[in-house]
Biopython code that builds the backbone (N, CA, C, O; Angstrom):
import numpy as np
from Bio.PDB.StructureBuilder import StructureBuilder

atoms = [
    (1, "MET", "N", (-1.774, 29.375, 17.395)),
    (1, "MET", "CA", (-2.529, 28.146, 17.608)),
    (1, "MET", "C", (-3.498, 27.911, 16.457)),
    (1, "MET", "O", (-3.678, 26.776, 16.015)),
    (2, "GLU", "N", (-4.115, 28.967, 15.976)),
    (2, "GLU", "CA", (-5.053, 28.813, 14.861)),
    (2, "GLU", "C", (-4.346, 28.330, 13.608)),
    (2, "GLU", "O", (-4.911, 27.578, 12.814)),
    (3, "GLU", "N", (-3.100, 28.768, 13.437)),
    (3, "GLU", "CA", (-2.331, 28.322, 12.273)),
    (3, "GLU", "C", (-2.091, 26.813, 12.324)),
    (3, "GLU", "O", (-2.133, 26.137, 11.297)),
    (4, "MET", "N", (-1.840, 26.293, 13.522)),
    (4, "MET", "CA", (-1.632, 24.853, 13.670)),
    (4, "MET", "C", (-2.897, 24.079, 13.309)),
    (4, "MET", "O", (-2.823, 23.034, 12.663)),
    (5, "VAL", "N", (-4.045, 24.584, 13.719)),
    (5, "VAL", "CA", (-5.314, 23.934, 13.406)),
    (5, "VAL", "C", (-5.537, 23.936, 11.900)),
    (5, "VAL", "O", (-5.994, 22.939, 11.340)),
    (6, "VAL", "N", (-5.221, 25.037, 11.245)),
    (6, "VAL", "CA", (-5.373, 25.126, 9.793)),
    (6, "VAL", "C", (-4.418, 24.158, 9.103)),
    (6, "VAL", "O", (-4.808, 23.490, 8.146)),
    (7, "LEU", "N", (-3.172, 24.070, 9.574)),
    (7, "LEU", "CA", (-2.198, 23.151, 8.977)),
    (7, "LEU", "C", (-2.646, 21.697, 9.121)),
    (7, "LEU", "O", (-2.559, 20.916, 8.173)),
    (8, "ILE", "N", (-3.124, 21.342, 10.309)),
    (8, "ILE", "CA", (-3.612, 19.985, 10.517)),
    (8, "ILE", "C", (-4.826, 19.724, 9.635)),
    (8, "ILE", "O", (-4.961, 18.639, 9.070)),
    (9, "GLY", "N", (-5.690, 20.688, 9.516)),
    (9, "GLY", "CA", (-6.868, 20.532, 8.675)),
    (9, "GLY", "C", (-6.513, 20.372, 7.212)),
    (9, "GLY", "O", (-7.144, 19.597, 6.493)),
    (10, "ASN", "N", (-5.506, 21.102, 6.772)),
    (10, "ASN", "CA", (-5.112, 21.036, 5.365)),
    (10, "ASN", "C", (-4.309, 19.781, 5.037)),
    (10, "ASN", "O", (-4.481, 19.198, 3.967)),
    (11, "PHE", "N", (-3.436, 19.362, 5.947)),
    (11, "PHE", "CA", (-2.547, 18.250, 5.652)),
    (11, "PHE", "C", (-2.923, 16.961, 6.360)),
    (11, "PHE", "O", (-2.480, 15.890, 5.947)),
    (12, "GLY", "N", (-3.706, 17.030, 7.387)),
    (12, "GLY", "CA", (-4.073, 15.835, 8.140)),
    (12, "GLY", "C", (-4.900, 14.855, 7.329)),
    (12, "GLY", "O", (-4.641, 13.652, 7.356)),
    (13, "PHE", "N", (-5.884, 15.353, 6.612)),
    (13, "PHE", "CA", (-6.744, 14.471, 5.816)),
    (13, "PHE", "C", (-5.967, 13.775, 4.705)),
    (13, "PHE", "O", (-6.081, 12.557, 4.568)),
    (14, "PRO", "N", (-5.179, 14.498, 3.903)),
    (14, "PRO", "CA", (-4.406, 13.797, 2.860)),
    (14, "PRO", "C", (-3.424, 12.775, 3.431)),
    (14, "PRO", "O", (-3.226, 11.714, 2.838)),
    (15, "VAL", "N", (-2.820, 13.073, 4.553)),
    (15, "VAL", "CA", (-1.896, 12.127, 5.174)),
    (15, "VAL", "C", (-2.660, 10.889, 5.633)),
    (15, "VAL", "O", (-2.200, 9.766, 5.431)),
    (16, "ALA", "N", (-3.806, 11.086, 6.239)),
    (16, "ALA", "CA", (-4.607, 9.958, 6.711)),
    (16, "ALA", "C", (-5.058, 9.079, 5.540)),
    (16, "ALA", "O", (-5.007, 7.853, 5.634)),
    (17, "VAL", "N", (-5.490, 9.685, 4.459)),
    (17, "VAL", "CA", (-5.913, 8.915, 3.281)),
    (17, "VAL", "C", (-4.736, 8.164, 2.684)),
    (17, "VAL", "O", (-4.875, 7.005, 2.295)),
    (18, "SER", "N", (-3.581, 8.806, 2.608)),
    (18, "SER", "CA", (-2.388, 8.156, 2.065)),
    (18, "SER", "C", (-1.989, 6.953, 2.905)),
    (18, "SER", "O", (-1.677, 5.895, 2.358)),
    (19, "LEU", "N", (-1.994, 7.097, 4.216)),
    (19, "LEU", "CA", (-1.655, 5.977, 5.093)),
    (19, "LEU", "C", (-2.651, 4.838, 4.957)),
    (19, "LEU", "O", (-2.263, 3.670, 4.944)),
    (20, "TYR", "N", (-3.919, 5.168, 4.856)),
    (20, "TYR", "CA", (-4.950, 4.152, 4.685)),
    (20, "TYR", "C", (-4.724, 3.367, 3.391)),
    (20, "TYR", "O", (-4.798, 2.138, 3.376)),
    (21, "LEU", "N", (-4.450, 4.087, 2.321)),
    (21, "LEU", "CA", (-4.236, 3.413, 1.037)),
    (21, "LEU", "C", (-2.972, 2.568, 1.049)),
    (21, "LEU", "O", (-2.951, 1.482, 0.469)),
    (22, "LEU", "N", (-1.921, 3.047, 1.698)),
    (22, "LEU", "CA", (-0.689, 2.260, 1.797)),
    (22, "LEU", "C", (-0.917, 0.966, 2.556)),
    (22, "LEU", "O", (-0.398, -0.081, 2.169)),
    (23, "VAL", "N", (-1.683, 1.027, 3.625)),
    (23, "VAL", "CA", (-1.973, -0.174, 4.410)),
    (23, "VAL", "C", (-2.804, -1.147, 3.586)),
    (23, "VAL", "O", (-2.563, -2.354, 3.621)),
    (24, "ARG", "N", (-3.769, -0.637, 2.854)),
    (24, "ARG", "CA", (-4.616, -1.505, 2.029)),
    (24, "ARG", "C", (-3.820, -2.140, 0.900)),
    (24, "ARG", "O", (-3.993, -3.324, 0.610)),
    (25, "LEU", "N", (-2.957, -1.372, 0.266)),
    (25, "LEU", "CA", (-2.194, -1.890, -0.869)),
    (25, "LEU", "C", (-1.111, -2.872, -0.431)),
    (25, "LEU", "O", (-0.716, -3.742, -1.208)),
    (26, "GLU", "N", (-0.632, -2.744, 0.790)),
    (26, "GLU", "CA", (0.438, -3.628, 1.255)),
    (26, "GLU", "C", (0.002, -5.089, 1.199)),
    (26, "GLU", "O", (0.753, -5.946, 0.732)),
    (27, "GLY", "N", (-1.191, -5.368, 1.666)),
    (27, "GLY", "CA", (-1.695, -6.738, 1.641)),
    (27, "GLY", "C", (-1.859, -7.261, 0.227)),
    (27, "GLY", "O", (-1.551, -8.420, -0.053)),
    (28, "LYS", "N", (-2.338, -6.419, -0.652)),
    (28, "LYS", "CA", (-2.524, -6.836, -2.038)),
    (28, "LYS", "C", (-1.179, -7.049, -2.730)),
    (28, "LYS", "O", (-1.046, -7.949, -3.559)),
    (29, "LEU", "N", (-0.193, -6.236, -2.397)),
    (29, "LEU", "CA", (1.133, -6.418, -2.985)),
    (29, "LEU", "C", (1.769, -7.719, -2.503)),
    (29, "LEU", "O", (2.444, -8.397, -3.277)),
    (30, "GLU", "N", (1.567, -8.070, -1.249)),
    (30, "GLU", "CA", (2.093, -9.331, -0.741)),
    (30, "GLU", "C", (1.455, -10.514, -1.462)),
    (30, "GLU", "O", (2.140, -11.470, -1.825)),
    (31, "THR", "N", (0.153, -10.445, -1.666)),
    (31, "THR", "CA", (-0.545, -11.509, -2.385)),
    (31, "THR", "C", (-0.047, -11.608, -3.815)),
    (31, "THR", "O", (0.151, -12.710, -4.327)),
    (32, "LEU", "N", (0.156, -10.486, -4.459)),
    (32, "LEU", "CA", (0.660, -10.461, -5.824)),
    (32, "LEU", "C", (2.067, -11.045, -5.893)),
    (32, "LEU", "O", (2.377, -11.789, -6.824)),
    (33, "THR", "N", (2.915, -10.725, -4.935)),
    (33, "THR", "CA", (4.273, -11.259, -4.901)),
    (33, "THR", "C", (4.251, -12.775, -4.742)),
    (33, "THR", "O", (4.999, -13.481, -5.419)),
    (34, "GLU", "N", (3.402, -13.277, -3.857)),
    (34, "GLU", "CA", (3.291, -14.722, -3.681)),
    (34, "GLU", "C", (2.806, -15.392, -4.959)),
    (34, "GLU", "O", (3.291, -16.466, -5.315)),
    (35, "SER", "N", (1.868, -14.783, -5.644)),
    (35, "SER", "CA", (1.354, -15.349, -6.888)),
    (35, "SER", "C", (2.436, -15.387, -7.958)),
    (35, "SER", "O", (2.533, -16.361, -8.705)),
    (36, "ILE", "N", (3.241, -14.350, -8.040)),
    (36, "ILE", "CA", (4.321, -14.312, -9.022)),
    (36, "ILE", "C", (5.348, -15.396, -8.730)),
    (36, "ILE", "O", (5.832, -16.057, -9.649)),
    (37, "HIS", "N", (5.685, -15.583, -7.457)),
    (37, "HIS", "CA", (6.631, -16.640, -7.091)),
    (37, "HIS", "C", (6.072, -18.020, -7.436)),
    (37, "HIS", "O", (6.796, -18.875, -7.946)),
    (38, "SER", "N", (4.802, -18.233, -7.162)),
    (38, "SER", "CA", (4.183, -19.518, -7.483)),
    (38, "SER", "C", (4.179, -19.751, -8.986)),
    (38, "SER", "O", (4.463, -20.858, -9.444)),
    (39, "LEU", "N", (3.868, -18.741, -9.738)),
    (39, "LEU", "CA", (3.837, -18.861, -11.194)),
    (39, "LEU", "C", (5.226, -19.170, -11.739)),
    (39, "LEU", "O", (5.375, -20.009, -12.628)),
    (40, "SER", "N", (6.235, -18.499, -11.210)),
    (40, "SER", "CA", (7.590, -18.764, -11.692)),
    (40, "SER", "C", (8.021, -20.190, -11.355)),
    (40, "SER", "O", (8.715, -20.820, -12.154)),
    (41, "GLU", "N", (7.627, -20.714, -10.189)),
    (41, "GLU", "CA", (7.946, -22.096, -9.838)),
    (41, "GLU", "C", (7.269, -23.072, -10.793)),
    (41, "GLU", "O", (7.876, -24.062, -11.202)),
    (42, "VAL", "N", (6.030, -22.804, -11.147)),
    (42, "VAL", "CA", (5.314, -23.677, -12.076)),
    (42, "VAL", "C", (5.980, -23.639, -13.441)),
    (42, "VAL", "O", (6.133, -24.681, -14.078)),
    (43, "LEU", "N", (6.373, -22.477, -13.896)),
    (43, "LEU", "CA", (7.016, -22.366, -15.203)),
    (43, "LEU", "C", (8.371, -23.060, -15.228)),
    (43, "LEU", "O", (8.739, -23.657, -16.239)),
    (44, "VAL", "N", (9.104, -22.991, -14.149)),
    (44, "VAL", "CA", (10.421, -23.637, -14.093)),
    (44, "VAL", "C", (10.266, -25.157, -14.092)),
    (44, "VAL", "O", (11.055, -25.854, -14.730)),
    (45, "THR", "N", (9.277, -25.676, -13.398)),
    (45, "THR", "CA", (9.117, -27.132, -13.337)),
    (45, "THR", "C", (8.580, -27.708, -14.631)),
    (45, "THR", "O", (8.733, -28.907, -14.860)),
    (46, "ARG", "N", (7.969, -26.926, -15.474)),
    (46, "ARG", "CA", (7.416, -27.421, -16.746)),
    (46, "ARG", "C", (8.446, -27.453, -17.859)),
    (46, "ARG", "O", (8.143, -27.939, -18.949)),
    (47, "ARG", "N", (9.631, -26.963, -17.631)),
    (47, "ARG", "CA", (10.642, -26.969, -18.701)),
    (47, "ARG", "C", (11.172, -28.330, -18.937)),
    (47, "ARG", "O", (12.029, -28.518, -19.801)),
]
sb = StructureBuilder()
sb.init_structure("model")
sb.init_model(0)
sb.init_chain("A")
sb.init_seg("    ")
for serial, (resi, resn, name, xyz) in enumerate(atoms, 1):
    if name == "N":
        sb.init_residue(resn, " ", resi, " ")
    sb.init_atom(name, np.array(xyz, "f"), 0.0, 1.0, " ", f" {name:<3s}", serial, name[0])
structure = sb.get_structure()
């Protein structure tokens, strides 16, 4: 049982931080994708 507590202590925090960062970056990546699509539409219409 103590080994399980040590494993959770060692790996739980990095996993939690990784999940938090993935959730935060997902929204920013969606915004970036929308901006790229908008920019490409503007460039195509200006030709």
